[in-house]
C-alpha positions as CSV (number, residue, x, y, z in Angstrom):
1,X,-16.2,-10.2,2.9
2,X,-13.2,-8.1,3.8
3,X,-11.8,-8.7,7.3
4,X,-8.8,-6.3,7.3
5,X,-8.0,-4.7,10.6
6,X,-6.1,-1.4,10.3
7,X,-6.2,2.3,11.3
8,X,-6.6,5.1,8.7
9,X,-4.4,7.6,10.6
10,X,-2.1,6.7,13.4
11,X,0.0,9.2,15.4
12,X,3.2,8.3,17.2
13,X,6.0,10.2,18.9
14,X,9.2,8.3,19.4
15,X,11.9,10.0,17.4
16,X,13.5,13.2,18.7
17,X,12.4,16.1,16.4
18,X,15.9,17.1,15.5
19,X,8.3,12.3,-7.3
20,X,9.6,9.5,-8.4
21,X,9.8,6.3,-10.3
22,X,6.9,3.9,-10.2
23,X,9.0,0.7,-9.6
24,X,9.3,-0.1,-5.9
25,X,12.6,0.5,-4.2
26,X,11.9,-2.4,-1.8
27,X,9.5,-5.4,-2.2
28,X,8.6,-8.3,0.1
29,X,7.7,-10.5,-2.8
30,X,4.4,-12.4,-2.8
31,X,3.0,-14.2,0.2
32,X,-0.1,-16.4,0.3
33,X,-1.8,-18.6,2.9
34,X,-1.0,-21.7,0.8
35,X,2.4,-21.3,-0.7
36,X,4.7,-18.9,1.2
37,X,4.4,-18.1,4.9
38,X,6.9,-15.2,5.2
39,X,8.8,-12.7,3.2
40,X,12.6,-12.7,3.5
41,X,14.5,-10.5,6.0
42,X,13.4,-6.9,5.8
43,X,15.4,-4.9,3.2
44,X,16.3,-1.5,4.6
45,X,16.3,1.5,2.3
46,X,17.7,4.9,3.4
47,X,16.7,8.4,2.3
48,X,19.0,11.3,1.4
49,X,18.1,12.7,4.8
50,X,19.4,9.7,6.7
51,X,16.1,8.1,7.7
52,X,15.5,4.3,7.1
53,X,12.5,2.1,6.3
54,X,11.8,-1.5,5.6
55,X,8.6,-3.6,4.9
56,X,7.8,-7.2,6.1
57,X,4.9,-9.5,5.3
58,X,4.1,-12.8,7.0
59,X,1.3,-15.3,7.5
60,X,0.7,-17.7,10.4
61,X,-1.4,-20.8,10.1
62,X,-3.1,-22.1,13.2
63,X,-5.5,-25.1,13.7
64,X,-6.3,-28.0,11.4
65,X,-9.1,-28.9,9.0
66,X,-12.1,-26.7,9.2
67,X,-10.6,-24.9,12.2
68,X,-7.6,-23.7,10.3
69,X,-6.9,-19.9,10.3
70,X,-4.4,-17.8,8.4
71,X,-3.3,-14.5,10.0
72,X,-1.6,-12.2,7.5
73,X,0.5,-9.3,8.9
74,X,1.9,-6.2,7.0
75,X,4.6,-4.6,9.0
76,X,6.5,-1.3,8.4
77,X,9.9,-0.8,10.1
78,X,11.2,2.8,10.4
79,X,14.6,4.0,11.7
80,X,15.5,7.5,12.8
81,X,18.8,9.3,12.2
82,X,20.0,8.2,15.6
83,X,19.5,4.5,14.7
84,X,16.4,4.0,16.9
85,X,14.0,1.5,15.2
86,X,10.3,1.0,15.6
87,X,7.9,-1.5,14.0
88,X,4.2,-0.9,13.2
89,X,1.7,-3.5,12.2
90,X,0.0,-1.7,9.3
91,X,-2.8,-4.2,8.8
92,X,-3.8,-7.7,9.8
93,X,-6.2,-10.1,8.2
94,X,-7.7,-13.3,9.6
95,X,-8.9,-15.9,7.0
96,X,-10.4,-19.4,7.0
97,X,-10.0,-21.9,4.1
98,X,-13.5,-21.2,2.9
99,X,-12.8,-17.5,2.6
100,X,-11.9,-16.1,-0.8
101,X,-9.1,-14.1,0.8
102,X,-7.3,-17.4,1.6
103,X,-5.9,-17.6,-1.9
104,X,-5.1,-13.9,-2.3
105,X,-1.6,-12.9,-3.4
106,X,-0.3,-10.4,-0.9
107,X,2.7,-8.1,-1.1
108,X,4.2,-5.0,0.5
109,X,6.2,-2.3,-1.4
110,X,8.3,0.7,-0.5
111,X,7.5,3.0,-3.5
112,X,9.4,6.2,-2.9
113,X,10.9,8.8,-0.6
114,X,9.8,12.5,-0.6
115,X,12.3,14.9,-2.3
116,X,13.6,16.0,1.1
117,X,13.9,12.4,2.4
118,X,11.6,13.0,5.4
119,X,8.6,11.0,4.2
120,X,8.4,7.4,2.9
121,X,5.6,6.0,0.7
122,X,4.6,2.3,0.8
123,X,1.9,0.2,-0.8
124,X,-0.1,-2.7,0.9
125,X,-1.2,-4.9,-2.0
126,X,-3.8,-7.7,-2.1
127,X,-4.6,-9.4,-5.5
128,X,-6.7,-12.2,-6.8
129,X,-7.4,-12.7,-10.5
130,X,-8.4,-9.3,-12.1
131,X,-9.1,-7.9,-8.6
132,X,-6.3,-5.8,-7.0
133,X,-6.5,-3.6,-4.0
134,X,-3.6,-1.2,-3.3
135,X,-3.6,0.9,-0.2
136,X,-1.0,3.6,0.1
137,X,0.9,4.1,3.4
138,X,2.8,7.3,4.3
139,X,5.1,7.8,7.3
140,X,6.3,11.3,8.0
141,X,9.5,11.4,10.0
142,X,9.1,15.1,10.9
143,X,5.8,14.7,12.6
144,X,6.0,10.9,13.5
145,X,2.6,10.4,11.8
146,X,1.6,7.3,9.9
147,X,-1.2,7.4,7.4
148,X,-3.1,4.5,5.7
149,X,-5.8,5.5,3.2
150,X,-8.1,3.0,1.4
151,X,-8.6,4.2,-2.2
152,X,-11.8,2.5,-3.3
153,X,-14.1,4.5,-1.0
154,X,-12.7,7.7,-2.6
155,X,-13.3,6.5,-6.2
156,X,-16.5,4.5,-5.6
157,X,-18.9,7.2,-6.9
158,X,-16.9,7.4,-10.2
159,X,-16.8,3.7,-10.9
160,X,-19.7,2.0,-12.6
161,X,-21.0,-1.5,-11.5
162,X,-19.0,-4.5,-12.8
163,X,-15.9,-2.3,-13.4
164,X,-12.7,-3.3,-11.7
165,X,-10.1,-0.6,-11.1
166,X,-6.5,-1.1,-10.0
167,X,-4.4,1.6,-8.4
168,X,-0.7,2.2,-8.1
169,X,1.1,4.8,-5.9
170,X,3.7,6.5,-8.2
171,X,5.4,8.8,-5.7
172,X,5.0,12.1,-3.9
173,X,3.5,15.1,-5.8
174,X,5.2,18.5,-5.9
175,X,2.6,19.8,-3.3
176,X,3.3,17.0,-0.8
177,X,0.4,14.7,-1.7
178,X,0.7,11.2,-3.3
179,X,0.3,10.7,-7.1
180,X,-2.0,7.8,-7.8
181,X,-2.4,6.0,-11.2
182,X,-5.9,4.4,-11.7
183,X,-7.1,2.2,-14.6
184,X,-9.7,-0.5,-15.3
185,X,-8.8,-4.1,-16.0
186,X,-11.2,-4.6,-18.9
187,X,-8.4,-5.2,-21.5
188,X,-10.5,-7.8,-23.3
189,X,-13.2,-5.3,-24.3
190,X,-14.3,-5.1,-28.0
191,X,-12.3,-2.9,-30.3
192,X,-13.5,0.7,-30.3
193,X,-15.2,0.3,-26.9
194,X,-14.0,2.7,-24.2
195,X,-12.6,1.5,-20.9
196,X,-15.1,1.5,-18.1
197,X,-12.6,3.7,-16.2
198,X,-10.0,5.5,-18.3
199,X,-6.4,5.4,-17.2
200,X,-5.8,8.6,-15.3
201,X,-3.6,10.2,-12.6
202,X,-4.9,11.6,-9.3
203,X,-3.5,13.5,-6.3
204,X,-4.2,11.9,-3.0
205,X,-4.3,14.2,0.0
206,X,-3.6,11.5,2.5
207,X,-3.9,13.8,5.5
208,X,-7.6,14.6,4.8
209,X,-8.5,11.5,2.7
210,X,-9.5,13.3,-0.5
211,X,-8.5,13.0,-4.2
212,X,-8.3,15.4,-7.1
213,X,-7.5,15.0,-10.8
214,X,-3.8,15.5,-11.6
215,X,-1.9,15.9,-14.8
216,X,0.0,12.7,-15.8
217,X,3.5,14.3,-15.4
218,X,2.9,16.1,-12.1
219,X,4.8,14.9,-9.0
220,X,8.2,14.3,-10.7
């Protein structure tokens, strides 16, 4: 059972109002409840407009035996042109040893900046075996708005039962949305059998929580 606590859309006002490669430009590495309790110091990346961002991931173990708990925190740090910094807890998960989530491999990426350098795209990632859940995060420095959009509810009607689909945020599209890659994990299917969900590209309207089909090369 998922126990992730987060807001889909958060609005903040703290700064004065004054397409892209798929490899992350910053990465916390992998953190789990059993093997690694914290990512290293946040690695700041700066946009061509002078804004900064960094991601941080940590877990805290409390209690002993059956009373043990693991609190996982995904944190986004943002910095304005004036150097003022602010930290947001994007999501938090509370697990017990008997929960499947206890052994999940968690990570947090910064994927890309918008072309004008005023928006940053990050990915909250949880993985276990063939299962993988990527949740895109967008922070808009112009409006001081933070968006977190879970993808599975948007794709659910298009995915057949027993079909696992993984997502990756590729960057910002030309129209200001986010370009998403989606594909199924059934690589071991018989020769000549179609994938249960064909590899495809989608445009995410993160402001309204909608998706539409996109051409593979759009958004660059």
